[in-house]
C-alpha positions as CSV (number, residue, x, y, z in Angstrom):
1,M,25.6,14.4,-3.2
2,F,24.8,10.7,-3.6
3,F,21.5,9.6,-5.2
4,K,20.2,6.1,-4.6
5,S,18.8,4.0,-7.4
6,K,15.3,2.6,-7.3
7,E,16.7,-0.9,-6.6
8,E,18.7,0.4,-3.6
9,K,15.7,2.2,-2.2
10,E,13.6,-0.9,-2.6
11,I,16.2,-3.1,-0.9
12,E,16.4,-0.6,2.0
13,R,12.6,-0.5,2.3
14,K,12.4,-4.3,2.4
15,I,15.0,-4.4,5.1
16,R,13.2,-1.8,7.2
17,I,9.9,-3.7,6.8
18,R,11.6,-7.0,7.7
19,K,13.1,-5.4,10.8
20,A,9.8,-3.8,11.8
21,K,8.0,-7.2,11.4
22,A,10.7,-8.9,13.5
23,Q,10.4,-6.2,16.2
24,L,6.6,-6.6,16.2
25,K,6.8,-10.3,16.5
26,N,9.3,-10.0,19.4
27,Y,6.9,-7.4,21.0
28,I,4.0,-9.9,20.7
29,S,6.1,-12.7,22.1
30,G,7.1,-10.5,25.1
31,L,3.5,-9.5,25.7
32,E,2.4,-13.2,25.7
33,K,5.1,-14.1,28.1
34,L,4.1,-11.2,30.4
35,Q,0.5,-12.3,30.1
36,R,1.3,-15.8,31.3
37,K,3.2,-14.3,34.3
38,V,0.2,-12.0,35.1
39,L,-2.1,-15.1,34.9
40,E,0.1,-16.9,37.5
41,L,0.1,-13.8,39.7
42,G,-3.7,-13.7,39.5
43,R,-3.9,-17.3,40.5
44,E,-1.5,-16.7,43.5
45,A,-3.5,-13.7,44.5
46,S,-6.7,-15.8,44.4
47,Q,-5.0,-18.5,46.5
48,I,-4.2,-16.0,49.3
49,G,-7.7,-14.5,49.0
50,D,-6.7,-10.9,48.1
51,K,-9.7,-9.8,45.9
52,K,-8.2,-6.3,45.1
53,L,-5.0,-7.9,43.9
54,V,-6.9,-10.5,41.9
55,K,-9.0,-7.7,40.2
56,R,-5.9,-5.7,39.4
57,Q,-4.2,-8.8,37.9
58,A,-7.4,-9.4,35.9
59,E,-7.3,-5.9,34.5
60,K,-3.6,-6.3,33.6
61,Y,-4.4,-9.6,31.9
62,L,-7.1,-8.0,29.8
63,A,-4.9,-5.0,28.9
64,L,-2.2,-7.3,27.7
65,E,-4.7,-9.4,25.8
66,N,-5.9,-6.2,24.1
67,R,-2.3,-5.2,23.2
68,I,-1.5,-8.6,21.8
69,R,-4.6,-8.5,19.6
70,Q,-3.7,-5.0,18.4
71,A,-0.1,-5.9,17.7
72,K,-1.2,-9.0,15.8
73,R,-3.7,-6.9,13.8
74,L,-0.9,-4.5,13.0
75,L,1.3,-7.3,11.8
76,I,-1.5,-8.5,9.5
77,L,-2.0,-4.9,8.2
78,M,1.7,-4.7,7.4
79,E,1.5,-8.0,5.5
80,E,-1.6,-6.8,3.7
81,A,0.2,-3.5,2.7
82,E,3.1,-5.6,1.4
83,A,0.8,-7.8,-0.7
84,Q,-0.9,-4.7,-2.0
85,R,2.4,-3.2,-3.0
86,E,3.4,-6.4,-4.8
87,L,0.0,-6.3,-6.6
88,V,0.7,-2.7,-7.7
89,K,4.2,-3.7,-8.9
90,I,2.9,-6.7,-10.9
91,T,0.1,-4.6,-12.4
92,S,2.5,-1.8,-13.5
93,S,4.8,-4.5,-15.0
94,F,1.7,-5.9,-16.9
95,I,0.7,-2.4,-18.1
96,A,4.2,-1.8,-19.3
97,F,4.2,-5.2,-21.1
98,S,0.8,-4.4,-22.6
99,K,2.0,-1.1,-23.9
100,D,5.0,-2.8,-25.6
101,V,2.6,-5.4,-27.1
102,V,0.3,-2.7,-28.4
103,N,3.2,-0.8,-29.8
104,S,4.5,-3.8,-31.7
105,I,1.2,-4.9,-33.1
106,V,-0.2,-1.6,-34.3
107,E,1.8,0.3,-36.8
108,G,0.5,3.6,-35.8
109,P,-0.5,3.3,-32.2
110,N,-3.7,5.0,-31.1
111,V,-2.7,8.0,-29.0
112,K,-5.9,7.8,-26.9
113,D,-5.1,4.2,-25.8
114,L,-1.5,5.0,-25.1
115,A,-2.5,8.0,-23.0
116,K,-5.0,5.9,-21.1
117,M,-2.4,3.2,-20.4
118,H,0.1,5.8,-19.4
119,V,-2.4,7.4,-16.9
120,N,-3.1,3.9,-15.5
121,L,0.6,3.3,-15.1
122,E,1.0,6.6,-13.3
123,K,-1.9,5.8,-11.0
124,A,-0.4,2.4,-10.1
125,M,3.0,4.0,-9.4
126,A,1.5,6.7,-7.2
127,K,-0.5,4.1,-5.3
128,A,2.6,2.1,-4.7
129,E,4.4,5.2,-3.3
130,S,1.5,6.1,-1.1
131,L,1.4,2.7,0.6
132,E,4.4,3.4,2.7
133,E,2.7,6.6,4.0
134,A,-0.5,4.7,4.7
135,L,1.5,2.1,6.6
136,S,3.0,4.8,8.8
137,V,-0.4,6.1,9.6
138,I,-1.7,2.7,10.4
139,I,1.3,2.0,12.7
140,D,0.8,5.4,14.5
141,S,-2.9,4.9,15.0
142,A,-2.4,1.4,16.2
143,S,0.2,2.5,18.7
144,E,-2.1,5.2,20.0
145,S,-4.9,2.7,20.6
146,I,-2.5,0.4,22.3
147,L,-1.8,3.0,24.9
148,S,-5.4,3.6,25.9
149,S,-7.8,0.9,27.0
150,D,-10.8,0.6,29.3
151,F,-12.4,-2.7,30.3
152,D,-16.0,-3.5,31.1
153,E,-16.5,-4.5,34.7
154,E,-18.2,-7.7,33.6
155,V,-15.2,-8.7,31.5
156,I,-12.9,-8.1,34.5
157,E,-15.2,-10.2,36.7
158,E,-15.0,-13.0,34.2
159,V,-11.2,-13.1,34.3
160,V,-11.4,-12.9,38.2
161,K,-13.7,-15.9,38.1
162,M,-11.3,-17.7,35.8
163,F,-8.4,-17.1,38.3
164,E,-10.6,-18.3,41.2
165,S,-12.0,-21.4,39.5
166,E,-8.5,-22.5,38.4
167,N,-7.4,-22.1,42.0
168,E,-10.4,-24.1,43.3
169,S,-9.5,-26.9,40.8
170,K,-5.9,-26.9,42.1
171,K,-7.1,-27.0,45.7
172,I,-9.3,-30.0,44.9
173,D,-6.4,-31.8,43.1
174,E,-4.1,-31.1,46.1
175,K,-6.7,-32.5,48.6
176,I,-7.1,-35.6,46.4
177,K,-3.3,-36.1,46.4
178,E,-3.2,-35.6,50.2
179,V,-5.9,-38.2,50.6
180,E,-4.1,-40.6,48.3
181,E,-0.9,-40.2,50.2
182,L,-2.7,-40.8,53.5
183,M,-4.3,-44.0,52.0
184,K,-0.9,-45.3,51.0
185,K,0.3,-45.2,54.6
């Protein structure tokens, strides 16, 4: 049986986190691309005057916006967990350094102080190990909330109006261009 060293485990953990972040960034990018496509479909539906289709595209647009926001939040949470883990690592290094300094300064170290530092070191190490579990819980809960979303009817209507107003603006621009072309002749 092969046991991995702490360094090997740490390297593997960093690689897994880097891959997870890259996948999450790709997921966000894909959602943003899809959202732009839905926006165009909503504009086209508005141009042909299909209100049901416009409303459906507005709902999809909002659902994608919600998923993008949740995915970005998850990315921030992952970054925050990594920063916390680094803080724990730095703190445990400092505690170990402090322990060495105390031992070298005092001939007969105070057992109470050493025990307290040892307890603090153990707490810091336990916290570092529990961060990975917490990150898994965060990812699971975020993915659950990504799958379920309801939108307020007013919010949907606002997006529908956005689709329609952009189409009205395009129609006006097209009419102006037509008039300009006619004037040139």
